[in-house]
gemmi code that builds the backbone of each chain (N, CA, C; Angstrom):
import gemmi

chains = {
    "A": [
        ("MET", (19.377, -67.303, -80.141), (20.515, -66.388, -80.290), (20.286, -65.115, -79.475)),
        ("LYS", (21.314, -64.610, -78.915), (21.210, -63.467, -78.017), (20.868, -62.178, -78.772)),
        ("THR", (20.239, -61.280, -78.057), (19.937, -59.966, -78.613), (21.235, -59.146, -78.646)),
        ("GLN", (21.480, -58.475, -79.772), (22.686, -57.642, -79.855), (22.285, -56.189, -79.625)),
        ("ILE", (22.929, -55.553, -78.661), (22.555, -54.177, -78.330), (23.805, -53.290, -78.394)),
        ("THR", (23.721, -52.225, -79.172), (24.840, -51.283, -79.239), (24.324, -49.861, -79.043)),
        ("TYR", (25.177, -49.036, -78.461), (24.789, -47.652, -78.195), (25.758, -46.722, -78.895)),
        ("SER", (25.214, -45.777, -79.641), (26.062, -44.807, -80.322), (25.236, -43.563, -80.632)),
        ("LYS", (25.806, -42.408, -80.404), (25.174, -41.112, -80.729), (23.736, -41.021, -80.223)),
        ("SER", (23.551, -41.235, -78.947), (22.236, -41.161, -78.280), (21.197, -42.139, -78.826)),
        ("THR", (21.662, -43.131, -79.582), (20.720, -44.112, -80.128), (21.091, -45.519, -79.662)),
        ("LEU", (20.070, -46.223, -79.201), (20.279, -47.613, -78.797), (19.761, -48.518, -79.924)),
        ("TYR", (20.669, -49.302, -80.497), (20.279, -50.223, -81.572), (20.111, -51.616, -80.978)),
        ("VAL", (18.946, -52.175, -81.172), (18.648, -53.486, -80.596), (18.345, -54.438, -81.736)),
        ("LYS", (19.228, -55.387, -81.944), (18.983, -56.352, -83.018), (18.462, -57.639, -82.396)),
        ("LEU", (17.206, -57.938, -82.693), (16.555, -59.122, -82.129), (16.789, -60.314, -83.047)),
        ("ASN", (16.857, -61.490, -82.441), (17.164, -62.687, -83.230), (16.218, -63.836, -82.907)),
        ("GLY", (15.949, -64.653, -83.916), (15.209, -65.900, -83.679), (13.712, -65.713, -83.482)),
        ("ASP", (13.172, -66.445, -82.520), (11.733, -66.427, -82.251), (11.414, -65.491, -81.089)),
        ("ILE", (10.373, -64.685, -81.265), (9.900, -63.884, -80.128), (8.521, -64.391, -79.748)),
        ("ASP", (8.451, -65.101, -78.640), (7.163, -65.541, -78.101), (7.123, -65.149, -76.629)),
        ("HIS", (6.103, -65.587, -75.922), (5.942, -65.218, -74.517), (7.150, -65.658, -73.692)),
        ("HIS", (7.706, -66.826, -74.038), (8.846, -67.354, -73.301), (10.100, -66.496, -73.509)),
        ("SER", (10.473, -66.308, -74.777), (11.722, -65.580, -75.043), (11.578, -64.092, -74.722)),
        ("ALA", (10.347, -63.558, -74.835), (10.139, -62.115, -74.598), (10.564, -61.706, -73.188)),
        ("LYS", (10.378, -62.622, -72.231), (10.743, -62.310, -70.842), (12.232, -61.990, -70.731)),
        ("TYR", (13.058, -62.791, -71.413), (14.512, -62.602, -71.344), (14.953, -61.399, -72.170)),
        ("ILE", (14.338, -61.276, -73.343), (14.705, -60.161, -74.228), (14.393, -58.829, -73.527)),
        ("ARG", (13.229, -58.798, -72.871), (12.807, -57.591, -72.154), (13.852, -57.173, -71.109)),
        ("GLU", (14.337, -58.140, -70.350), (15.338, -57.834, -69.316), (16.621, -57.300, -69.931)),
        ("GLU", (17.043, -57.948, -71.040), (18.271, -57.517, -71.709), (18.151, -56.078, -72.210)),
        ("ILE", (17.010, -55.777, -72.848), (16.840, -54.432, -73.413), (16.724, -53.397, -72.295)),
        ("ASP", (15.920, -53.708, -71.276), (15.656, -52.709, -70.231), (16.913, -52.336, -69.457)),
        ("ARG", (17.801, -53.304, -69.279), (19.067, -53.032, -68.595), (19.807, -51.903, -69.318)),
        ("GLU", (19.899, -52.019, -70.646), (20.609, -51.015, -71.447), (19.808, -49.719, -71.552)),
        ("LEU", (18.507, -49.871, -71.624), (17.614, -48.708, -71.764), (17.738, -47.799, -70.541)),
        ("TYR", (17.748, -48.404, -69.352), (17.883, -47.612, -68.118), (19.277, -47.029, -67.996)),
        ("LYS", (20.269, -47.780, -68.458), (21.665, -47.347, -68.361), (21.913, -46.102, -69.220)),
        ("TYR", (21.467, -46.144, -70.476), (21.778, -45.067, -71.406), (20.685, -44.012, -71.525)),
        ("GLN", (19.462, -44.365, -71.214), (18.320, -43.465, -71.418), (18.443, -42.732, -72.764)),
        ("PRO", (18.441, -43.457, -73.860), (18.736, -42.868, -75.179), (17.602, -41.971, -75.699)),
        ("ASP", (17.969, -41.106, -76.655), (16.944, -40.289, -77.319), (16.114, -41.152, -78.256)),
        ("THR", (16.788, -42.130, -78.856), (16.113, -43.000, -79.824), (16.503, -44.450, -79.573)),
        ("MET", (15.529, -45.327, -79.706), (15.851, -46.756, -79.690), (15.285, -47.353, -80.975)),
        ("ILE", (16.111, -48.149, -81.650), (15.657, -48.821, -82.865), (15.666, -50.327, -82.604)),
        ("MET", (14.506, -50.941, -82.733), (14.424, -52.397, -82.592), (14.433, -52.990, -83.992)),
        ("ASP", (15.543, -53.636, -84.329), (15.710, -54.201, -85.669), (15.170, -55.635, -85.698)),
        ("LEU", (14.183, -55.854, -86.548), (13.505, -57.160, -86.584), (13.944, -58.022, -87.765)),
        ("SER", (15.015, -57.586, -88.468), (15.362, -58.315, -89.699), (15.765, -59.771, -89.469)),
        ("ASN", (16.264, -60.092, -88.272), (16.648, -61.487, -87.997), (15.603, -62.260, -87.200)),
        ("VAL", (14.389, -61.716, -87.116), (13.339, -62.398, -86.345), (12.591, -63.359, -87.272)),
        ("ASP", (12.639, -64.637, -86.932), (12.008, -65.657, -87.784), (10.528, -65.811, -87.455)),
        ("PHE", (10.197, -65.621, -86.180), (8.817, -65.827, -85.744), (8.496, -64.818, -84.658)),
        ("MET", (7.292, -64.271, -84.738), (6.848, -63.380, -83.661), (5.338, -63.514, -83.505)),
        ("ASP", (4.870, -63.585, -82.259), (3.419, -63.574, -82.028), (3.059, -62.331, -81.220)),
        ("SER", (1.866, -62.302, -80.629), (1.439, -61.071, -79.966), (2.290, -60.731, -78.745)),
        ("SER", (3.043, -61.705, -78.227), (3.965, -61.392, -77.138), (5.059, -60.438, -77.628)),
        ("GLY", (5.389, -60.538, -78.907), (6.349, -59.613, -79.516), (5.769, -58.211, -79.606)),
        ("LEU", (4.467, -58.145, -79.927), (3.806, -56.842, -79.943), (3.836, -56.237, -78.545)),
        ("GLY", (3.592, -57.080, -77.542), (3.642, -56.640, -76.146), (5.026, -56.145, -75.761)),
        ("LEU", (6.038, -56.870, -76.242), (7.436, -56.478, -75.977), (7.717, -55.087, -76.551)),
        ("ILE", (7.260, -54.865, -77.777), (7.494, -53.579, -78.446), (6.720, -52.460, -77.728)),
        ("LEU", (5.450, -52.718, -77.427), (4.629, -51.707, -76.744), (5.175, -51.374, -75.348)),
        ("GLY", (5.637, -52.388, -74.653), (6.210, -52.187, -73.319), (7.461, -51.312, -73.369)),
        ("ARG", (8.304, -51.537, -74.410), (9.527, -50.732, -74.551), (9.180, -49.299, -74.942)),
        ("TYR", (8.117, -49.162, -75.737), (7.634, -47.830, -76.124), (7.259, -47.030, -74.864)),
        ("THR", (6.528, -47.678, -73.958), (6.113, -47.013, -72.716), (7.337, -46.609, -71.893)),
        ("LYS", (8.318, -47.497, -71.822), (9.514, -47.228, -71.017), (10.322, -46.059, -71.588)),
        ("ILE", (10.572, -46.091, -72.900), (11.428, -45.035, -73.469), (10.705, -43.684, -73.448)),
        ("ASN", (9.388, -43.731, -73.506), (8.566, -42.526, -73.405), (8.780, -41.813, -72.076)),
        ("MET", (9.016, -42.605, -71.028), (9.234, -42.024, -69.703), (10.490, -41.157, -69.666)),
        ("PHE", (11.470, -41.528, -70.523), (12.700, -40.726, -70.601), (12.587, -39.652, -71.683)),
        ("GLY", (11.472, -39.595, -72.342), (11.294, -38.640, -73.435), (11.926, -39.106, -74.736)),
        ("GLY", (12.231, -40.407, -74.833), (12.848, -40.926, -76.049), (11.821, -41.436, -77.051)),
        ("VAL", (12.341, -41.785, -78.220), (11.492, -42.235, -79.323), (11.857, -43.674, -79.682)),
        ("LEU", (10.840, -44.479, -79.943), (11.084, -45.859, -80.380), (10.716, -46.023, -81.845)),
        ("LYS", (11.575, -46.744, -82.564), (11.268, -47.101, -83.955), (11.486, -48.598, -84.112)),
        ("VAL", (10.738, -49.223, -85.010), (11.053, -50.610, -85.349), (11.554, -50.634, -86.784)),
        ("ALA", (12.516, -51.502, -87.042), (13.117, -51.527, -88.363), (13.054, -52.918, -88.968)),
        ("ASN", (12.884, -52.928, -90.275), (13.009, -54.130, -91.100), (12.128, -55.322, -90.688)),
        ("PRO", (10.844, -55.095, -90.399), (9.998, -56.252, -90.087), (9.704, -57.053, -91.351)),
        ("SER", (9.482, -58.354, -91.180), (9.036, -59.158, -92.319), (7.614, -58.712, -92.667)),
        ("GLU", (7.143, -59.149, -93.823), (5.798, -58.784, -94.270), (4.747, -59.160, -93.226)),
        ("ARG", (4.908, -60.371, -92.691), (3.946, -60.895, -91.716), (3.959, -60.081, -90.421)),
        ("ILE", (5.163, -59.754, -89.952), (5.272, -58.984, -88.710), (4.709, -57.579, -88.928)),
        ("GLU", (4.978, -57.017, -90.097), (4.433, -55.691, -90.399), (2.903, -55.731, -90.390)),
        ("GLU", (2.350, -56.815, -90.939), (0.896, -56.992, -90.958), (0.338, -56.976, -89.518)),
        ("MET", (1.067, -57.645, -88.611), (0.623, -57.683, -87.215), (0.757, -56.317, -86.541)),
        ("LEU", (1.814, -55.585, -86.853), (2.010, -54.247, -86.281), (0.882, -53.317, -86.724)),
        ("VAL", (0.492, -53.460, -87.987), (-0.572, -52.614, -88.527), (-1.919, -53.024, -87.914)),
        ("MET", (-2.106, -54.344, -87.766), (-3.343, -54.867, -87.164), (-3.521, -54.315, -85.744)),
        ("ALA", (-2.408, -54.242, -85.011), (-2.462, -53.760, -83.625), (-2.422, -52.225, -83.562)),
        ("GLY", (-2.124, -51.592, -84.692), (-2.092, -50.129, -84.739), (-0.841, -49.507, -84.132)),
        ("THR", (0.180, -50.339, -83.863), (1.384, -49.773, -83.225), (2.129, -48.832, -84.183)),
        ("HIS", (1.925, -49.044, -85.494), (2.639, -48.217, -86.473), (2.248, -46.737, -86.366)),
        ("LYS", (1.110, -46.464, -85.709), (0.682, -45.068, -85.563), (1.518, -44.334, -84.514)),
        ("ILE", (2.080, -45.080, -83.565), (2.885, -44.442, -82.521), (4.361, -44.853, -82.593)),
        ("ILE", (4.623, -45.975, -83.255), (6.000, -46.467, -83.367), (6.308, -46.612, -84.858)),
        ("PRO", (7.065, -45.649, -85.424), (7.313, -45.695, -86.866), (8.057, -46.960, -87.300)),
        ("ILE", (7.698, -47.436, -88.474), (8.371, -48.604, -89.059), (9.370, -48.093, -90.104)),
        ("GLU", (10.623, -48.469, -89.936), (11.629, -48.039, -90.901), (12.180, -49.247, -91.636)),
        ("LYS", (12.489, -49.046, -92.890), (13.045, -50.160, -93.666), (14.430, -49.791, -94.183)),
        ("GLY", (15.252, -50.790, -94.334), (16.594, -50.553, -94.854), (17.542, -49.948, -93.844)),
        ("VAL", (17.173, -50.003, -92.546), (18.050, -49.474, -91.501), (19.133, -50.505, -91.197)),
        ("LYS", (20.371, -50.046, -91.112), (21.474, -50.974, -90.802), (22.073, -50.657, -89.452)),
        ("LEU", (22.420, -51.705, -88.752), (23.076, -51.523, -87.463), (24.476, -50.990, -87.675)),
        ("ILE", (24.890, -50.082, -86.798), (26.270, -49.571, -86.881), (27.231, -50.673, -86.420)),
    ],
    "B": [
        ("MET", (-20.046, -83.082, -97.035), (-18.986, -83.462, -96.101), (-18.796, -84.978, -96.030)),
        ("LYS", (-19.758, -85.743, -96.603), (-19.681, -87.188, -96.356), (-18.479, -87.862, -97.033)),
        ("ASP", (-17.947, -87.177, -98.081), (-16.752, -87.723, -98.713), (-15.470, -87.186, -98.077)),
        ("ASN", (-15.676, -86.384, -97.044), (-14.520, -85.777, -96.394), (-13.971, -86.727, -95.338)),
        ("ILE", (-12.816, -87.305, -95.663), (-12.276, -88.359, -94.796), (-11.198, -87.794, -93.873)),
        ("LEU", (-11.226, -88.248, -92.643), (-10.162, -87.896, -91.704), (-8.891, -88.637, -92.126)),
        ("ILE", (-7.842, -87.885, -92.434), (-6.601, -88.502, -92.914), (-5.637, -88.776, -91.766)),
        ("ASN", (-5.531, -87.781, -90.897), (-4.551, -87.950, -89.811), (-5.005, -87.175, -88.586)),
        ("GLU", (-4.517, -87.612, -87.454), (-4.938, -86.999, -86.202), (-3.883, -87.250, -85.137)),
        ("PHE", (-3.684, -86.283, -84.250), (-2.816, -86.525, -83.092), (-3.396, -85.839, -81.863)),
        ("LYS", (-3.014, -86.358, -80.737), (-3.403, -85.749, -79.461), (-2.187, -85.762, -78.568)),
        ("MET", (-1.987, -84.711, -77.823), (-0.927, -84.754, -76.823), (-1.190, -83.754, -75.719)),
        ("GLN", (-0.452, -83.876, -74.656), (-0.580, -82.919, -73.574), (0.805, -82.574, -73.055)),
        ("PHE", (0.910, -81.383, -72.513), (2.213, -81.001, -71.960), (2.022, -80.004, -70.820)),
        ("PRO", (2.999, -79.904, -69.941), (2.907, -78.965, -68.825), (2.835, -77.518, -69.326)),
        ("ALA", (1.985, -76.739, -68.681), (1.764, -75.352, -69.101), (2.890, -74.450, -68.619)),
        ("ILE", (4.078, -74.668, -69.174), (5.191, -73.764, -68.868), (5.727, -73.202, -70.183)),
        ("SER", (6.198, -71.960, -70.095), (6.428, -71.187, -71.319), (7.486, -71.796, -72.244)),
        ("ILE", (8.423, -72.543, -71.689), (9.471, -73.119, -72.548), (8.859, -74.078, -73.580)),
        ("ASN", (7.662, -74.598, -73.306), (7.007, -75.534, -74.230), (6.261, -74.859, -75.387)),
        ("GLU", (6.188, -73.541, -75.379), (5.474, -72.848, -76.459), (6.108, -73.143, -77.821)),
        ("SER", (7.429, -73.078, -77.890), (8.067, -73.304, -79.189), (7.952, -74.778, -79.601)),
        ("TYR", (7.979, -75.654, -78.620), (7.800, -77.083, -78.919), (6.420, -77.339, -79.533)),
        ("CYS", (5.404, -76.700, -78.953), (4.043, -76.861, -79.451), (3.909, -76.363, -80.900)),
        ("ARG", (4.563, -75.259, -81.205), (4.546, -74.764, -82.591), (5.203, -75.769, -83.522)),
        ("LYS", (6.300, -76.346, -83.043), (7.023, -77.328, -83.870), (6.167, -78.562, -84.123)),
        ("VAL", (5.416, -78.994, -83.107), (4.547, -80.164, -83.256), (3.513, -79.909, -84.357)),
        ("PHE", (2.839, -78.756, -84.294), (1.833, -78.449, -85.314), (2.473, -78.237, -86.685)),
        ("SER", (3.643, -77.612, -86.719), (4.339, -77.416, -87.997), (4.611, -78.745, -88.670)),
        ("SER", (5.140, -79.703, -87.894), (5.512, -80.966, -88.530), (4.267, -81.769, -88.890)),
        ("PHE", (3.212, -81.658, -88.095), (1.956, -82.356, -88.409), (1.368, -81.832, -89.724)),
        ("VAL", (1.275, -80.516, -89.831), (0.652, -79.902, -91.009), (1.555, -80.005, -92.237)),
        ("SER", (2.870, -80.051, -92.024), (3.781, -80.072, -93.177), (3.590, -81.323, -94.040)),
        ("LEU", (2.937, -82.347, -93.464), (2.674, -83.571, -94.237), (1.711, -83.332, -95.400)),
        ("ILE", (0.925, -82.244, -95.335), (0.028, -81.969, -96.464), (0.458, -80.712, -97.225)),
        ("ASP", (1.760, -80.440, -97.191), (2.355, -79.363, -97.986), (1.618, -78.024, -97.942)),
        ("PRO", (1.576, -77.400, -96.801), (0.978, -76.061, -96.759), (1.910, -75.059, -97.435)),
        ("THR", (1.404, -73.908, -97.822), (2.287, -72.854, -98.319), (3.045, -72.291, -97.109)),
        ("VAL", (4.116, -71.553, -97.404), (4.923, -70.955, -96.330), (4.033, -70.060, -95.467)),
        ("SER", (3.151, -69.339, -96.144), (2.287, -68.403, -95.436), (1.244, -69.136, -94.567)),
        ("GLU", (0.674, -70.210, -95.105), (-0.302, -70.997, -94.317), (0.353, -71.592, -93.069)),
        ("LEU", (1.567, -72.067, -93.246), (2.286, -72.662, -92.121), (2.564, -71.602, -91.044)),
        ("ALA", (2.948, -70.422, -91.495), (3.214, -69.330, -90.547), (1.923, -68.914, -89.834)),
        ("ASP", (0.807, -68.897, -90.573), (-0.498, -68.578, -89.956), (-0.795, -69.558, -88.824)),
        ("ILE", (-0.599, -70.837, -89.097), (-0.915, -71.875, -88.112), (0.018, -71.771, -86.906)),
        ("ARG", (1.302, -71.593, -87.176), (2.257, -71.474, -86.057), (1.896, -70.296, -85.163)),
        ("THR", (1.526, -69.176, -85.776), (1.216, -67.981, -84.983), (-0.067, -68.184, -84.186)),
        ("ALA", (-1.107, -68.711, -84.845), (-2.389, -68.918, -84.162), (-2.235, -69.898, -82.993)),
        ("VAL", (-1.486, -70.970, -83.213), (-1.241, -71.972, -82.163), (-0.492, -71.321, -80.995)),
        ("SER", (0.501, -70.526, -81.319), (1.301, -69.875, -80.288), (0.434, -68.966, -79.414)),
        ("GLU", (-0.498, -68.261, -80.052), (-1.405, -67.379, -79.297), (-2.265, -68.192, -78.329)),
        ("ALA", (-2.837, -69.280, -78.831), (-3.756, -70.080, -78.007), (-3.020, -70.722, -76.834)),
        ("VAL", (-1.832, -71.248, -77.100), (-1.060, -71.911, -76.041), (-0.584, -70.880, -75.003)),
        ("THR", (-0.166, -69.724, -75.479), (0.259, -68.667, -74.549), (-0.892, -68.266, -73.636)),
        ("ASN", (-2.097, -68.160, -74.215), (-3.277, -67.839, -73.390), (-3.480, -68.856, -72.277)),
        ("CYS", (-3.308, -70.140, -72.594), (-3.465, -71.192, -71.567), (-2.486, -70.949, -70.427)),
        ("ILE", (-1.221, -70.700, -70.793), (-0.157, -70.576, -69.791), (-0.311, -69.286, -68.972)),
        ("VAL", (-0.568, -68.178, -69.691), (-0.587, -66.863, -69.031), (-1.915, -66.601, -68.328)),
        ("HIS", (-3.016, -66.857, -69.043), (-4.321, -66.450, -68.509), (-5.037, -67.589, -67.776)),
        ("ALA", (-5.151, -68.751, -68.440), (-5.926, -69.839, -67.831), (-5.271, -70.330, -66.542)),
        ("TYR", (-3.951, -70.539, -66.617), (-3.240, -71.084, -65.450), (-2.425, -70.025, -64.703)),
        ("LYS", (-2.509, -68.779, -65.132), (-1.821, -67.655, -64.452), (-0.337, -67.931, -64.184)),
        ("GLU", (0.294, -68.617, -65.099), (1.718, -68.962, -65.013), (2.057, -69.791, -63.774)),
        ("LYS", (1.055, -70.502, -63.245), (1.328, -71.348, -62.081), (1.369, -72.827, -62.473)),
        ("GLY", (1.315, -73.093, -63.753), (1.391, -74.478, -64.221), (0.031, -75.137, -64.299)),
        ("GLY", (-0.005, -76.258, -65.015), (-1.238, -76.989, -65.290), (-0.944, -77.870, -66.489)),
        ("THR", (-1.979, -78.303, -67.173), (-1.748, -79.128, -68.357), (-2.461, -78.506, -69.563)),
        ("VAL", (-1.755, -78.454, -70.671), (-2.349, -78.003, -71.930), (-2.582, -79.233, -72.803)),
        ("TYR", (-3.790, -79.356, -73.338), (-4.159, -80.503, -74.182), (-4.301, -79.997, -75.611)),
        ("ILE", (-3.547, -80.584, -76.516), (-3.663, -80.134, -77.908), (-4.010, -81.308, -78.816)),
        ("SER", (-4.724, -81.007, -79.877), (-4.955, -82.043, -80.875), (-5.033, -81.403, -82.253)),
        ("GLY", (-4.672, -82.183, -83.241), (-4.727, -81.731, -84.620), (-5.377, -82.799, -85.476)),
        ("LYS", (-6.129, -82.335, -86.461), (-6.732, -83.274, -87.406), (-6.625, -82.659, -88.784)),
        ("TYR", (-6.441, -83.491, -89.814), (-6.699, -82.956, -91.136), (-7.468, -83.940, -91.980)),
        ("TYR", (-8.221, -83.361, -92.901), (-9.195, -84.102, -93.688), (-8.810, -84.086, -95.165)),
        ("SER", (-9.463, -84.936, -95.920), (-9.136, -85.066, -97.342), (-9.400, -83.783, -98.131)),
        ("ASP", (-10.258, -82.914, -97.637), (-10.478, -81.645, -98.352), (-9.465, -80.562, -97.937)),
        ("ARG", (-8.396, -80.977, -97.258), (-7.315, -80.101, -96.815), (-7.750, -79.115, -95.727)),
        ("THR", (-8.748, -79.501, -94.981), (-9.137, -78.714, -93.819), (-8.319, -79.194, -92.624)),
        ("VAL", (-7.763, -78.247, -91.892), (-7.004, -78.570, -90.684), (-7.802, -78.083, -89.479)),
        ("LYS", (-7.925, -78.961, -88.493), (-8.654, -78.596, -87.275), (-7.690, -78.659, -86.095)),
        ("ILE", (-7.591, -77.552, -85.396), (-6.644, -77.429, -84.278), (-7.457, -77.218, -83.000)),
        ("THR", (-7.187, -78.032, -81.993), (-7.893, -77.830, -80.720), (-6.867, -77.641, -79.607)),
        ("ILE", (-7.062, -76.607, -78.821), (-6.161, -76.322, -77.702), (-7.011, -76.083, -76.457)),
        ("LYS", (-6.770, -76.904, -75.460), (-7.676, -76.936, -74.311), (-6.912, -76.808, -72.992)),
        ("ASP", (-7.533, -76.128, -72.043), (-6.954, -76.069, -70.696), (-8.049, -76.327, -69.670)),
        ("LYS", (-7.625, -76.623, -68.464), (-8.571, -76.773, -67.356), (-8.307, -75.665, -66.335)),
        ("GLY", (-8.163, -74.463, -66.866), (-7.836, -73.314, -66.020), (-9.065, -72.531, -65.602)),
        ("CYS", (-8.891, -71.216, -65.451), (-9.909, -70.381, -64.797), (-11.125, -70.077, -65.663)),
        ("GLY", (-11.001, -70.230, -66.980), (-12.125, -69.877, -67.852), (-12.145, -68.382, -68.148)),
        ("ILE", (-12.888, -68.015, -69.206), (-12.940, -66.608, -69.628), (-14.284, -66.020, -69.181)),
        ("PRO", (-14.273, -64.980, -68.332), (-15.537, -64.423, -67.836), (-16.382, -63.785, -68.947)),
        ("ASP", (-15.735, -63.106, -69.880), (-16.471, -62.391, -70.918), (-15.758, -62.590, -72.260)),
        ("ILE", (-16.240, -63.559, -73.028), (-15.558, -63.909, -74.289), (-15.596, -62.745, -75.275)),
        ("LYS", (-16.748, -62.081, -75.330), (-16.909, -60.973, -76.277), (-15.837, -59.903, -76.045)),
        ("LYS", (-15.607, -59.634, -74.788), (-14.610, -58.629, -74.398), (-13.195, -59.155, -74.699)),
        ("ALA", (-12.980, -60.442, -74.382), (-11.644, -61.031, -74.543), (-11.163, -60.983, -75.993)),
        ("ILE", (-12.105, -61.109, -76.939), (-11.659, -61.149, -78.339), (-11.518, -59.752, -78.954)),
        ("GLU", (-11.948, -58.725, -78.244), (-11.780, -57.360, -78.754), (-10.300, -57.059, -78.936)),
        ("PRO", (-9.903, -56.579, -80.140), (-8.497, -56.234, -80.319), (-8.058, -55.210, -79.274)),
        ("LEU", (-6.866, -55.377, -78.775), (-6.215, -54.496, -77.801), (-6.759, -54.640, -76.376)),
        ("TYR", (-7.807, -55.457, -76.185), (-8.284, -55.673, -74.813), (-7.366, -56.672, -74.112)),
        ("THR", (-6.889, -56.309, -72.940), (-6.106, -57.256, -72.151), (-6.399, -57.059, -70.670)),
        ("THR", (-6.348, -58.157, -69.926), (-6.540, -58.075, -68.478), (-5.205, -57.812, -67.790)),
        ("ASP", (-4.142, -57.847, -68.603), (-2.795, -57.679, -68.061), (-2.555, -56.212, -67.693)),
        ("THR", (-1.918, -55.977, -66.566), (-1.704, -54.596, -66.132), (-0.227, -54.192, -66.200)),
        ("SER", (0.624, -55.114, -66.650), (2.059, -54.815, -66.678), (2.443, -53.954, -67.881)),
        ("GLY", (1.543, -53.830, -68.842), (1.872, -53.086, -70.064), (2.754, -53.880, -71.007)),
        ("GLU", (2.879, -55.165, -70.771), (3.776, -56.002, -71.568), (3.015, -56.963, -72.488)),
        ("ARG", (1.681, -56.817, -72.547), (0.917, -57.686, -73.433), (0.060, -56.819, -74.347)),
        ("GLY", (-0.049, -57.253, -75.595), (-0.683, -56.409, -76.596), (-2.194, -56.522, -76.697)),
        ("GLY", (-2.769, -57.578, -76.128), (-4.214, -57.780, -76.252), (-4.652, -58.161, -77.656)),
        ("MET", (-3.734, -58.771, -78.409), (-4.044, -59.093, -79.802), (-4.180, -60.593, -80.059)),
        ("GLY", (-4.099, -61.421, -79.019), (-4.094, -62.867, -79.193), (-5.269, -63.397, -79.997)),
        ("PHE", (-6.480, -63.115, -79.548), (-7.663, -63.642, -80.252), (-7.825, -63.009, -81.637)),
        ("ALA", (-7.475, -61.715, -81.743), (-7.588, -61.049, -83.049), (-6.675, -61.738, -84.067)),
        ("ILE", (-5.494, -62.145, -83.606), (-4.559, -62.832, -84.504), (-5.074, -64.230, -84.844)),
        ("MET", (-5.590, -64.948, -83.840), (-6.154, -66.281, -84.116), (-7.274, -66.180, -85.153)),
        ("GLN", (-8.115, -65.147, -84.983), (-9.241, -64.951, -85.886), (-8.776, -64.613, -87.293)),
        ("SER", (-7.771, -63.745, -87.369), (-7.371, -63.283, -88.684), (-6.511, -64.319, -89.435)),
        ("PHE", (-5.802, -65.185, -88.704), (-4.906, -66.138, -89.365), (-5.543, -67.512, -89.609)),
        ("THR", (-6.788, -67.708, -89.159), (-7.478, -68.969, -89.458), (-8.833, -68.649, -90.094)),
        ("ASP", (-9.556, -69.666, -90.537), (-10.849, -69.418, -91.178), (-11.991, -69.386, -90.173)),
        ("LYS", (-11.818, -70.109, -89.085), (-12.894, -70.153, -88.095), (-12.303, -70.352, -86.714)),
        ("LEU", (-12.806, -69.578, -85.763), (-12.340, -69.678, -84.369), (-13.555, -69.927, -83.488)),
        ("ILE", (-13.499, -71.009, -82.726), (-14.607, -71.325, -81.813), (-14.043, -71.326, -80.388)),
        ("ILE", (-14.673, -70.578, -79.512), (-14.216, -70.499, -78.118), (-15.315, -71.049, -77.218)),
        ("ARG", (-14.974, -72.076, -76.468), (-15.914, -72.590, -75.464), (-15.245, -72.458, -74.110)),
        ("SER", (-15.913, -71.792, -73.187), (-15.260, -71.561, -71.905), (-16.256, -71.632, -70.759)),
        ("HIS", (-15.849, -72.260, -69.677), (-16.677, -72.325, -68.469), (-15.841, -71.842, -67.304)),
        ("LEU", (-16.359, -70.898, -66.562), (-15.612, -70.340, -65.435), (-15.243, -71.424, -64.436)),
        ("GLY", (-13.981, -71.455, -64.082), (-13.494, -72.426, -63.107), (-13.252, -73.810, -63.678)),
        ("LYS", (-13.639, -74.019, -64.938), (-13.483, -75.354, -65.539), (-12.472, -75.376, -66.672)),
        ("GLY", (-12.426, -74.308, -67.428), (-11.438, -74.263, -68.491), (-11.984, -73.764, -69.808)),
        ("THR", (-11.095, -73.762, -70.798), (-11.409, -73.196, -72.107), (-10.942, -74.147, -73.201)),
        ("THR", (-11.752, -74.281, -74.227), (-11.346, -75.034, -75.415), (-11.412, -74.104, -76.625)),
        ("ILE", (-10.290, -74.005, -77.301), (-10.209, -73.189, -78.514), (-10.135, -74.155, -79.698)),
        ("THR", (-11.019, -73.967, -80.657), (-10.946, -74.756, -81.885), (-10.731, -73.798, -83.050)),
        ("MET", (-9.751, -74.121, -83.862), (-9.483, -73.277, -85.030), (-9.484, -74.162, -86.272)),
        ("ILE", (-10.145, -73.656, -87.297), (-10.224, -74.416, -88.540), (-9.590, -73.601, -89.655)),
        ("LYS", (-8.754, -74.280, -90.402), (-8.130, -73.597, -91.531), (-8.127, -74.499, -92.747)),
        ("LYS", (-8.623, -73.953, -93.840), (-8.650, -74.708, -95.091), (-7.418, -74.323, -95.893)),
        ("LEU", (-6.615, -75.344, -96.226), (-5.412, -75.062, -97.000), (-5.728, -75.087, -98.497)),
        ("GLN", (-4.886, -74.392, -99.254), (-5.066, -74.325, -100.720), (-4.885, -75.692, -101.355)),
    ],
}
model = gemmi.Model(1)
for chain_id, residues in chains.items():
    chain = gemmi.Chain(chain_id)
    for i, (resn, *xyz) in enumerate(residues, 1):
        res = gemmi.Residue()
        res.name, res.seqid = resn, gemmi.SeqId(i, " ")
        for name, pos in zip(("N", "CA", "C"), xyz):
            atom = gemmi.Atom()
            atom.name, atom.element = name, gemmi.Element(name[0])
            atom.pos, atom.b_iso = gemmi.Position(*pos), 0.0
            res.add_atom(atom)
        chain.add_residue(res)
    model.add_chain(chain)
structure = gemmi.Structure()
structure.add_model(model)
structure.setup_entities()
């Protein structure tokens, strides 16, 4: 399923769907970066509530977007990870630089 | 171990291209589902397998293609043995490779967490690698 991306009030909402692995991450990255460069938002929220599976390629996807939005001076947040994905984010330490938010809804 | 009987086993190989990563997870999922793993155990196996296969495609074969050899076994004591093998470049420094956050990738798009995840989601991880010959990853997981 395609990534849904909406922009409103200087915030880019990215709703990811399905499986995030090395294969799908390549396409998702292109989709997000196109919008990221276009809007250069103050905040980007990557919503993981519809992600069924994610491996370390997903961590790479998140870290890569963090680096990109940082270049524009923006902030990245991840929202609604499953327990397992949250465990991986904590294992990789990304939660120290990319806040995890829960209960965030897409506009 | 002498009463530990091999119940089932499979072997297969597939081209080292990224579209096959999800297929490989599905193969292991359906193989292991025959012994009723918990949802969490199944997710552990899918994630660990995905990491190992991605390493073959990205690192061993540098995304230029090759063959990935996988096999699965399970025993009467509910131990699952997963083997994922490539004939790629080999790992120069295994100790370094398994360090969390270490990656040889320079694009900033990889987390360096592959081996750490394999280690944390299985009970035992064995890495055998020879430069220029390839790498064999064996993971053992005991189900409840």
